[in-house]
Structure formats: C-alpha cells, structure tokens
DRENTIPA-629994 format. One record per residue (C-alpha): residue number from 0; residue in one letter; chain; x, y negated, z. Coordinates in steps of 0.02 Angstrom, whole numbers. Example, Ala and Ser with C-alpha at 12.3 -4.5 7.8 and 13.67 -1.06 7.14 Angstrom:
BEGIN
{nr=0 rest=a kette=A c1=615 c2=225 c3=390}
{nr=1 rest=s kette=A c1=684 c2=53 c3=357}
END
This chain:
BEGIN
{nr=0 rest=m kette=A c1=-739 c2=-7231 c3=478}
{nr=1 rest=i kette=A c1=-596 c2=-7337 c3=423}
{nr=2 rest=l kette=A c1=-655 c2=-7461 c3=266}
{nr=3 rest=i kette=A c1=-495 c2=-7512 c3=156}
{nr=4 rest=l kette=A c1=-533 c2=-7667 c3=40}
{nr=5 rest=g kette=A c1=-441 c2=-7685 c3=-129}
{nr=6 rest=k kette=A c1=-441 c2=-7494 c3=-181}
{nr=7 rest=s kette=A c1=-343 c2=-7503 c3=-343}
{nr=8 rest=g kette=A c1=-201 c2=-7591 c3=-256}
{nr=9 rest=q kette=A c1=-24 c2=-7554 c3=-231}
{nr=10 rest=v kette=A c1=-35 c2=-7554 c3=-48}
{nr=11 rest=a kette=A c1=-196 c2=-7488 c3=-35}
{nr=12 rest=r kette=A c1=-168 c2=-7339 c3=-150}
{nr=13 rest=r kette=A c1=-41 c2=-7273 c3=-17}
{nr=14 rest=l kette=A c1=-167 c2=-7310 c3=126}
{nr=15 rest=q kette=A c1=-291 c2=-7198 c3=43}
{nr=16 rest=e kette=A c1=-145 c2=-7054 c3=54}
{nr=17 rest=a kette=A c1=-84 c2=-7101 c3=220}
{nr=18 rest=f kette=A c1=-278 c2=-7116 c3=297}
{nr=19 rest=g kette=A c1=-343 c2=-6975 c3=193}
{nr=20 rest=d kette=A c1=-524 c2=-6921 c3=253}
{nr=21 rest=q kette=A c1=-509 c2=-7058 c3=402}
{nr=22 rest=a kette=A c1=-559 c2=-7191 c3=299}
{nr=23 rest=v kette=A c1=-643 c2=-7242 c3=120}
{nr=24 rest=a kette=A c1=-593 c2=-7377 c3=-18}
{nr=25 rest=w kette=A c1=-689 c2=-7514 c3=-96}
{nr=26 rest=g kette=A c1=-645 c2=-7589 c3=-262}
{nr=27 rest=r kette=A c1=-730 c2=-7674 c3=-391}
{nr=28 rest=a kette=A c1=-841 c2=-7532 c3=-425}
{nr=29 rest=e kette=A c1=-906 c2=-7530 c3=-242}
{nr=30 rest=l kette=A c1=-909 c2=-7706 c3=-217}
{nr=31 rest=d kette=A c1=-824 c2=-7827 c3=-329}
{nr=32 rest=l kette=A c1=-762 c2=-7980 c3=-212}
{nr=33 rest=a kette=A c1=-734 c2=-8080 c3=-353}
{nr=34 rest=t kette=A c1=-944 c2=-8104 c3=-384}
{nr=35 rest=c kette=A c1=-1000 c2=-8045 c3=-223}
{nr=36 rest=a kette=A c1=-1103 c2=-8153 c3=-119}
{nr=37 rest=r kette=A c1=-1066 c2=-8189 c3=74}
{nr=38 rest=a kette=A c1=-1222 c2=-8118 c3=121}
{nr=39 rest=e kette=A c1=-1198 c2=-7962 c3=-6}
{nr=40 rest=l kette=A c1=-1004 c2=-7924 c3=83}
{nr=41 rest=r kette=A c1=-1095 c2=-7920 c3=252}
{nr=42 rest=a kette=A c1=-1249 c2=-7819 c3=218}
{nr=43 rest=r kette=A c1=-1119 c2=-7666 c3=140}
{nr=44 rest=v kette=A c1=-1006 c2=-7678 c3=295}
{nr=45 rest=d kette=A c1=-1161 c2=-7675 c3=407}
{nr=46 rest=e kette=A c1=-1217 c2=-7515 c3=329}
{nr=47 rest=l kette=A c1=-1069 c2=-7431 c3=314}
{nr=48 rest=r kette=A c1=-1014 c2=-7457 c3=502}
{nr=49 rest=p kette=A c1=-826 c2=-7447 c3=491}
{nr=50 rest=s kette=A c1=-718 c2=-7435 c3=653}
{nr=51 rest=l kette=A c1=-577 c2=-7549 c3=584}
{nr=52 rest=i kette=A c1=-554 c2=-7649 c3=410}
{nr=53 rest=v kette=A c1=-403 c2=-7640 c3=309}
{nr=54 rest=n kette=A c1=-399 c2=-7792 c3=199}
{nr=55 rest=a kette=A c1=-267 c2=-7757 c3=67}
{nr=56 rest=a kette=A c1=-368 c2=-7840 c3=-69}
{nr=57 rest=a kette=A c1=-278 c2=-7991 c3=-126}
{nr=58 rest=y kette=A c1=-239 c2=-8132 c3=-277}
{nr=59 rest=t kette=A c1=-63 c2=-8083 c3=-313}
{nr=60 rest=a kette=A c1=-11 c2=-8136 c3=-470}
{nr=61 rest=v kette=A c1=96 c2=-8273 c3=-409}
{nr=62 rest=d kette=A c1=137 c2=-8390 c3=-558}
{nr=63 rest=r kette=A c1=-62 c2=-8375 c3=-643}
{nr=64 rest=a kette=A c1=-117 c2=-8440 c3=-492}
{nr=65 rest=e kette=A c1=-79 c2=-8590 c3=-524}
{nr=66 rest=s kette=A c1=-196 c2=-8599 c3=-687}
{nr=67 rest=e kette=A c1=-320 c2=-8506 c3=-600}
{nr=68 rest=i kette=A c1=-336 c2=-8577 c3=-429}
{nr=69 rest=d kette=A c1=-522 c2=-8558 c3=-439}
{nr=70 rest=a kette=A c1=-512 c2=-8364 c3=-448}
{nr=71 rest=c kette=A c1=-364 c2=-8361 c3=-305}
{nr=72 rest=t kette=A c1=-427 c2=-8463 c3=-213}
{nr=73 rest=r kette=A c1=-575 c2=-8344 c3=-154}
{nr=74 rest=l kette=A c1=-502 c2=-8197 c3=-153}
{nr=75 rest=n kette=A c1=-351 c2=-8253 c3=-34}
{nr=76 rest=s kette=A c1=-423 c2=-8390 c3=57}
{nr=77 rest=v kette=A c1=-631 c2=-8365 c3=87}
{nr=78 rest=i kette=A c1=-643 c2=-8178 c3=62}
{nr=79 rest=p kette=A c1=-532 c2=-8150 c3=247}
{nr=80 rest=g kette=A c1=-661 c2=-8262 c3=339}
{nr=81 rest=w kette=A c1=-803 c2=-8172 c3=287}
{nr=82 rest=i kette=A c1=-748 c2=-8029 c3=322}
{nr=83 rest=g kette=A c1=-682 c2=-8093 c3=489}
{nr=84 rest=e kette=A c1=-865 c2=-8128 c3=507}
{nr=85 rest=a kette=A c1=-940 c2=-7981 c3=457}
{nr=86 rest=a kette=A c1=-797 c2=-7873 c3=579}
{nr=87 rest=q kette=A c1=-849 c2=-7976 c3=702}
{nr=88 rest=a kette=A c1=-1039 c2=-7964 c3=722}
{nr=89 rest=l kette=A c1=-1000 c2=-7804 c3=717}
{nr=90 rest=g kette=A c1=-858 c2=-7794 c3=831}
{nr=91 rest=v kette=A c1=-738 c2=-7709 c3=731}
{nr=92 rest=p kette=A c1=-547 c2=-7766 c3=740}
{nr=93 rest=v kette=A c1=-484 c2=-7803 c3=546}
{nr=94 rest=i kette=A c1=-294 c2=-7770 c3=501}
{nr=95 rest=h kette=A c1=-264 c2=-7901 c3=359}
{nr=96 rest=y kette=A c1=-76 c2=-7932 c3=268}
{nr=97 rest=s kette=A c1=-8 c2=-8102 c3=221}
{nr=98 rest=t kette=A c1=174 c2=-8142 c3=126}
{nr=99 rest=d kette=A c1=336 c2=-8225 c3=165}
{nr=100 rest=y kette=A c1=255 c2=-8346 c3=50}
{nr=101 rest=v kette=A c1=199 c2=-8442 c3=196}
{nr=102 rest=y kette=A c1=344 c2=-8486 c3=275}
{nr=103 rest=a kette=A c1=472 c2=-8636 c3=223}
{nr=104 rest=g kette=A c1=567 c2=-8514 c3=144}
{nr=105 rest=e kette=A c1=745 c2=-8637 c3=183}
{nr=106 rest=g kette=A c1=904 c2=-8574 c3=266}
{nr=107 rest=v kette=A c1=957 c2=-8420 c3=287}
{nr=108 rest=e kette=A c1=918 c2=-8383 c3=463}
{nr=109 rest=p kette=A c1=785 c2=-8232 c3=482}
{nr=110 rest=q kette=A c1=611 c2=-8337 c3=488}
{nr=111 rest=s kette=A c1=505 c2=-8276 c3=647}
{nr=112 rest=e kette=A c1=313 c2=-8298 c3=668}
{nr=113 rest=a kette=A c1=358 c2=-8454 c3=754}
{nr=114 rest=s kette=A c1=476 c2=-8535 c3=615}
{nr=115 rest=p kette=A c1=393 c2=-8674 c3=516}
{nr=116 rest=l kette=A c1=246 c2=-8650 c3=395}
{nr=117 rest=r kette=A c1=259 c2=-8738 c3=219}
{nr=118 rest=p kette=A c1=205 c2=-8632 c3=100}
{nr=119 rest=a kette=A c1=215 c2=-8702 c3=-101}
{nr=120 rest=g kette=A c1=107 c2=-8683 c3=-239}
{nr=121 rest=v kette=A c1=-67 c2=-8618 c3=-246}
{nr=122 rest=y kette=A c1=-33 c2=-8431 c3=-199}
{nr=123 rest=a kette=A c1=65 c2=-8468 c3=-53}
{nr=124 rest=r kette=A c1=-62 c2=-8599 c3=35}
{nr=125 rest=t kette=A c1=-205 c2=-8501 c3=-11}
{nr=126 rest=k kette=A c1=-131 c2=-8333 c3=87}
{nr=127 rest=l kette=A c1=-109 c2=-8461 c3=232}
{nr=128 rest=e kette=A c1=-302 c2=-8527 c3=214}
{nr=129 rest=g kette=A c1=-351 c2=-8330 c3=231}
{nr=130 rest=e kette=A c1=-241 c2=-8304 c3=378}
{nr=131 rest=r kette=A c1=-341 c2=-8464 c3=467}
{nr=132 rest=a kette=A c1=-495 c2=-8419 c3=395}
{nr=133 rest=l kette=A c1=-486 c2=-8234 c3=457}
{nr=134 rest=l kette=A c1=-415 c2=-8288 c3=622}
{nr=135 rest=a kette=A c1=-576 c2=-8422 c3=648}
{nr=136 rest=s kette=A c1=-686 c2=-8298 c3=609}
{nr=137 rest=g kette=A c1=-674 c2=-8227 c3=794}
{nr=138 rest=a kette=A c1=-632 c2=-8055 c3=710}
{nr=139 rest=r kette=A c1=-476 c2=-7968 c3=803}
{nr=140 rest=a kette=A c1=-364 c2=-7975 c3=686}
{nr=141 rest=l kette=A c1=-187 c2=-7899 c3=670}
{nr=142 rest=i kette=A c1=-114 c2=-7995 c3=528}
{nr=143 rest=l kette=A c1=38 c2=-7916 c3=463}
{nr=144 rest=r kette=A c1=143 c2=-8029 c3=369}
{nr=145 rest=v kette=A c1=256 c2=-7934 c3=222}
{nr=146 rest=a kette=A c1=370 c2=-7971 c3=84}
{nr=147 rest=w kette=A c1=440 c2=-7903 c3=-70}
{nr=148 rest=v kette=A c1=302 c2=-7777 c3=-86}
{nr=149 rest=y kette=A c1=333 c2=-7614 c3=-235}
{nr=150 rest=d kette=A c1=302 c2=-7460 c3=-270}
{nr=151 rest=a kette=A c1=339 c2=-7308 c3=-374}
{nr=152 rest=e kette=A c1=156 c2=-7345 c3=-461}
{nr=153 rest=g kette=A c1=103 c2=-7494 c3=-536}
{nr=154 rest=a kette=A c1=166 c2=-7642 c3=-589}
{nr=155 rest=n kette=A c1=296 c2=-7716 c3=-500}
{nr=156 rest=f kette=A c1=513 c2=-7766 c3=-498}
{nr=157 rest=l kette=A c1=556 c2=-7589 c3=-476}
{nr=158 rest=r kette=A c1=474 c2=-7533 c3=-624}
{nr=159 rest=t kette=A c1=496 c2=-7688 c3=-734}
{nr=160 rest=m kette=A c1=680 c2=-7652 c3=-699}
{nr=161 rest=l kette=A c1=702 c2=-7474 c3=-738}
{nr=162 rest=r kette=A c1=572 c2=-7518 c3=-899}
{nr=163 rest=l kette=A c1=706 c2=-7663 c3=-943}
{nr=164 rest=g kette=A c1=852 c2=-7559 c3=-902}
{nr=165 rest=r kette=A c1=813 c2=-7429 c3=-1027}
{nr=166 rest=e kette=A c1=775 c2=-7544 c3=-1170}
{nr=167 rest=r kette=A c1=927 c2=-7679 c3=-1137}
{nr=168 rest=a kette=A c1=1136 c2=-7686 c3=-1107}
{nr=169 rest=e kette=A c1=1110 c2=-7839 c3=-1042}
{nr=170 rest=l kette=A c1=990 c2=-7924 c3=-887}
{nr=171 rest=r kette=A c1=984 c2=-8066 c3=-809}
{nr=172 rest=v kette=A c1=911 c2=-8058 c3=-619}
{nr=173 rest=v kette=A c1=904 c2=-8221 c3=-487}
{nr=174 rest=s kette=A c1=1024 c2=-8187 c3=-361}
{nr=175 rest=d kette=A c1=979 c2=-8352 c3=-225}
{nr=176 rest=q kette=A c1=809 c2=-8267 c3=-175}
{nr=177 rest=v kette=A c1=857 c2=-8157 c3=-31}
{nr=178 rest=g kette=A c1=716 c2=-8030 c3=75}
{nr=179 rest=s kette=A c1=692 c2=-7860 c3=134}
{nr=180 rest=p kette=A c1=621 c2=-7761 c3=-19}
{nr=181 rest=t kette=A c1=468 c2=-7666 c3=65}
{nr=182 rest=a kette=A c1=394 c2=-7493 c3=-3}
{nr=183 rest=a kette=A c1=202 c2=-7495 c3=2}
{nr=184 rest=r kette=A c1=227 c2=-7310 c3=65}
{nr=185 rest=r kette=A c1=300 c2=-7378 c3=215}
{nr=186 rest=i kette=A c1=185 c2=-7519 c3=238}
{nr=187 rest=a kette=A c1=32 c2=-7372 c3=227}
{nr=188 rest=e kette=A c1=127 c2=-7270 c3=364}
{nr=189 rest=w kette=A c1=156 c2=-7422 c3=472}
{nr=190 rest=t kette=A c1=-24 c2=-7458 c3=462}
{nr=191 rest=l kette=A c1=-63 c2=-7299 c3=513}
{nr=192 rest=r kette=A c1=31 c2=-7280 c3=650}
{nr=193 rest=l kette=A c1=-32 c2=-7463 c3=712}
{nr=194 rest=a kette=A c1=-238 c2=-7427 c3=668}
{nr=195 rest=t kette=A c1=-267 c2=-7306 c3=810}
{nr=196 rest=w kette=A c1=-186 c2=-7427 c3=949}
{nr=197 rest=w kette=A c1=-268 c2=-7569 c3=875}
{nr=198 rest=r kette=A c1=-436 c2=-7504 c3=870}
{nr=199 rest=s kette=A c1=-404 c2=-7453 c3=1047}
{nr=200 rest=e kette=A c1=-316 c2=-7643 c3=1101}
{nr=201 rest=k kette=A c1=-406 c2=-7759 c3=1182}
{nr=202 rest=t kette=A c1=-254 c2=-7899 c3=1149}
{nr=203 rest=q kette=A c1=-315 c2=-8066 c3=1046}
{nr=204 rest=s kette=A c1=-278 c2=-8088 c3=868}
{nr=205 rest=l kette=A c1=-85 c2=-8060 c3=818}
{nr=206 rest=i kette=A c1=24 c2=-8122 c3=678}
{nr=207 rest=l kette=A c1=163 c2=-8015 c3=658}
{nr=208 rest=n kette=A c1=304 c2=-7979 c3=527}
{nr=209 rest=l kette=A c1=355 c2=-7808 c3=466}
{nr=210 rest=a kette=A c1=470 c2=-7776 c3=347}
{nr=211 rest=p kette=A c1=625 c2=-7650 c3=317}
{nr=212 rest=q kette=A c1=806 c2=-7665 c3=394}
{nr=213 rest=g kette=A c1=909 c2=-7773 c3=298}
{nr=214 rest=f kette=A c1=923 c2=-7903 c3=173}
{nr=215 rest=t kette=A c1=970 c2=-7910 c3=-8}
{nr=216 rest=s kette=A c1=949 c2=-8035 c3=-163}
{nr=217 rest=w kette=A c1=834 c2=-7991 c3=-302}
{nr=218 rest=h kette=A c1=1001 c2=-7979 c3=-407}
{nr=219 rest=g kette=A c1=1060 c2=-7835 c3=-274}
{nr=220 rest=f kette=A c1=887 c2=-7761 c3=-277}
{nr=221 rest=a kette=A c1=917 c2=-7736 c3=-466}
{nr=222 rest=e kette=A c1=1088 c2=-7648 c3=-446}
{nr=223 rest=h kette=A c1=1049 c2=-7543 c3=-328}
{nr=224 rest=i kette=A c1=886 c2=-7468 c3=-428}
{nr=225 rest=f kette=A c1=1017 c2=-7449 c3=-583}
{nr=226 rest=k kette=A c1=1147 c2=-7340 c3=-479}
{nr=227 rest=l kette=A c1=1005 c2=-7237 c3=-382}
{nr=228 rest=a kette=A c1=948 c2=-7220 c3=-561}
{nr=229 rest=k kette=A c1=1137 c2=-7167 c3=-619}
{nr=230 rest=d kette=A c1=1159 c2=-7049 c3=-479}
{nr=231 rest=q kette=A c1=995 c2=-6963 c3=-547}
{nr=232 rest=n kette=A c1=1066 c2=-6946 c3=-717}
{nr=233 rest=r kette=A c1=938 c2=-7040 c3=-801}
{nr=234 rest=s kette=A c1=974 c2=-7139 c3=-970}
{nr=235 rest=l kette=A c1=1001 c2=-7313 c3=-967}
{nr=236 rest=k kette=A c1=1065 c2=-7430 c3=-1088}
{nr=237 rest=v kette=A c1=1093 c2=-7564 c3=-967}
{nr=238 rest=e kette=A c1=1271 c2=-7616 c3=-924}
{nr=239 rest=r kette=A c1=1275 c2=-7760 c3=-855}
{nr=240 rest=v kette=A c1=1157 c2=-7878 c3=-724}
{nr=241 rest=e kette=A c1=1209 c2=-8061 c3=-719}
{nr=242 rest=a kette=A c1=1183 c2=-8152 c3=-564}
{nr=243 rest=i kette=A c1=1082 c2=-8319 c3=-596}
{nr=244 rest=a kette=A c1=1010 c2=-8451 c3=-491}
{nr=245 rest=t kette=A c1=835 c2=-8471 c3=-484}
{nr=246 rest=s kette=A c1=846 c2=-8642 c3=-558}
{nr=247 rest=e kette=A c1=914 c2=-8528 c3=-713}
{nr=248 rest=y kette=A c1=746 c2=-8446 c3=-731}
{nr=249 rest=p kette=A c1=583 c2=-8582 c3=-695}
{nr=250 rest=t kette=A c1=417 c2=-8502 c3=-665}
{nr=251 rest=p kette=A c1=252 c2=-8585 c3=-632}
{nr=252 rest=a kette=A c1=265 c2=-8568 c3=-438}
{nr=253 rest=r kette=A c1=390 c2=-8587 c3=-331}
{nr=254 rest=r kette=A c1=488 c2=-8457 c3=-246}
{nr=255 rest=p kette=A c1=555 c2=-8467 c3=-74}
{nr=256 rest=l kette=A c1=747 c2=-8452 c3=-60}
{nr=257 rest=n kette=A c1=750 c2=-8371 c3=116}
{nr=258 rest=s kette=A c1=607 c2=-8239 c3=139}
{nr=259 rest=r kette=A c1=732 c2=-8156 c3=282}
{nr=260 rest=m kette=A c1=601 c2=-8099 c3=420}
{nr=261 rest=d kette=A c1=629 c2=-8098 c3=602}
{nr=262 rest=c kette=A c1=542 c2=-7930 c3=636}
{nr=263 rest=r kette=A c1=600 c2=-7942 c3=829}
{nr=264 rest=q kette=A c1=424 c2=-7966 c3=901}
{nr=265 rest=a kette=A c1=361 c2=-7851 c3=780}
{nr=266 rest=d kette=A c1=494 c2=-7726 c3=892}
{nr=267 rest=q kette=A c1=459 c2=-7778 c3=1025}
{nr=268 rest=l kette=A c1=256 c2=-7789 c3=1039}
{nr=269 rest=v kette=A c1=229 c2=-7610 c3=929}
{nr=270 rest=g kette=A c1=396 c2=-7538 c3=918}
{nr=271 rest=a kette=A c1=331 c2=-7390 c3=1001}
{nr=272 rest=y kette=A c1=180 c2=-7373 c3=865}
{nr=273 rest=v kette=A c1=290 c2=-7416 c3=734}
{nr=274 rest=g kette=A c1=427 c2=-7299 c3=744}
{nr=275 rest=e kette=A c1=553 c2=-7339 c3=627}
{nr=276 rest=r kette=A c1=598 c2=-7488 c3=518}
{nr=277 rest=p kette=A c1=722 c2=-7391 c3=404}
{nr=278 rest=h kette=A c1=842 c2=-7498 c3=294}
{nr=279 rest=w kette=A c1=770 c2=-7544 c3=128}
{nr=280 rest=s kette=A c1=886 c2=-7455 c3=13}
{nr=281 rest=a kette=A c1=834 c2=-7300 c3=125}
{nr=282 rest=d kette=A c1=658 c2=-7312 c3=71}
{nr=283 rest=l kette=A c1=705 c2=-7351 c3=-95}
{nr=284 rest=k kette=A c1=800 c2=-7196 c3=-127}
{nr=285 rest=r kette=A c1=625 c2=-7130 c3=-63}
{nr=286 rest=e kette=A c1=530 c2=-7201 c3=-203}
{nr=287 rest=m kette=A c1=655 c2=-7174 c3=-346}
{nr=288 rest=e kette=A c1=633 c2=-6968 c3=-320}
{nr=289 rest=v kette=A c1=440 c2=-6981 c3=-340}
{nr=290 rest=l kette=A c1=465 c2=-7113 c3=-477}
{nr=291 rest=r kette=A c1=374 c2=-7027 c3=-625}
{nr=292 rest=w kette=A c1=477 c2=-7095 c3=-776}
{nr=293 rest=e kette=A c1=372 c2=-7039 c3=-907}
{nr=294 rest=t kette=A c1=248 c2=-7180 c3=-842}
{nr=295 rest=l kette=A c1=353 c2=-7329 c3=-883}
{nr=296 rest=g kette=A c1=330 c2=-7344 c3=-1055}
END
C-alpha cells in the first residue's frame, strides 16, 4: 500500500485518482500534520506499513507564510524530516515535492539541479529546509522540484483568471516572471510512473527538476487561458490583458523572476519511466476541457 499525505491538496487529489486502490490518502482527519507529535506520526506510519510514502502535504500560501512563519516552518521544514525518519525506520522510500522557489531565480537560463540555491522569503526557505531535513533523515528520497502548479479544481491561477475574466473587461498580469505552468494531473501521472521504479530502485536519494516543455510568463499563461476559453465559446467579459512588471504588483513574498527549469537530468535518468513531457499548452488545453465552469463562482 502506498501512503499519500496531503489528501485535500490539488496534487494529492490527482495522485488519488492516478493510484486508485493502490494507495491510501491521509488528510487532517486521518493525521493532522499541523498538530501531531513526532511519535504519533511515526506510530501511525508503523501501523500502516506502506511500501512507499508520497508527501504532497505542504504549506503553499506563499504570501501568508511571511506572517504565519511557525505554521509554514512546521509543514515545510519539520514534517518532511519526520516523514523521512518514519520511512527510514521501515526501510521504505519517499517521493517528496519541492519547488522552483529554492533557486536564485535570476537570469534567463534554465536552472539545473546544480544551480545556485538562494531562496527568498519564508515559503522558499522552508521548502529548501524540508528537502535537507528529508535527506538528513536517512530515508531514500526522490525529491521532485515542480513549479507553477495549477488544476481544473481548487484555488489556483487558472481558475482565478477565468473567474476574473468573466467579471472584468481589463486585467493586469505580471509579464517578467517566466516558468512552465504544470498541471497537477500531469505531476500525478509522472509520479505514478516513477513510483514502481523508485520502490525497486536501489540508488541513493535523488533530486530532479520536473516540468513540461516550453516557457511562458504569467501574462502569456493568462492570455492562452482566455484564448482557449474563447475557442470553447465561453462567455467572457475580459477584452484586454495588460502586461505589467513585478514591481507594479507588490506582494509580501518575493517571487523568482526566472522559474525556467532545466529537466535534462530527469530526461536522462528517468525519461523511460516518466514518458512524455508535453508542452505546457497541451496540458492546459486538457485541463480546460474537463474544467467545470459552474464551480468558478
């Protein structure tokens, strides 16, 4: 049995669909990671005795993290280490998700796993600390650094743009932050393919960038969302999307300008297991086709 942590998150929801009855998912009702004791987590994992732990639990409210430091630190920095300890004691591997925010986020070249790590802000710092805590636990961990995650459900950029696009004629969207929009569904599919390999593989822990092909800005992402919506004959009020600089849209947390990720190492090491890395726009089209418009509010 595979244990998925973070049951209600957008990636975890897609993981549950992908793994089906191969997995059990825990959320707050099953084990509240925000309050549980270290020994409690260890005991619960010992009782289940999973063959693999997939940690999709995280504090992801990037701006709120600047004021909710303790909560963010616990979920992102501390809990991964505890999960690693429990996994190491059982001799089972872990798959854990990290973020592009751990990189310096400068320049225009795609960042590889060996690029400088210079996280800015509480969220970014705690995600890097979580990577290190997991690795220090002794568990055999596969850490997947992903970026710009969205889904047809939940709260994310795709759904926010569609909601605003139905309400406003003009929008202003940042154009100097560049990355690869990544569908939660695609992350789950990649994880499913990697899980069998990682459970049987005997290599040491590994960190991999994993993202679709191609790059765009948030502005470019928004414009493509609206294009696809119009192709579907959806009713939108938005007529103009103004491109603005990050400096014109100040937020409590600093975002990386360069979230381009170099995924050549993943292609070389696990490409046969991951399979295709389609262009980000192909996955966006797929999500738009299954999105339930009546849930946008």
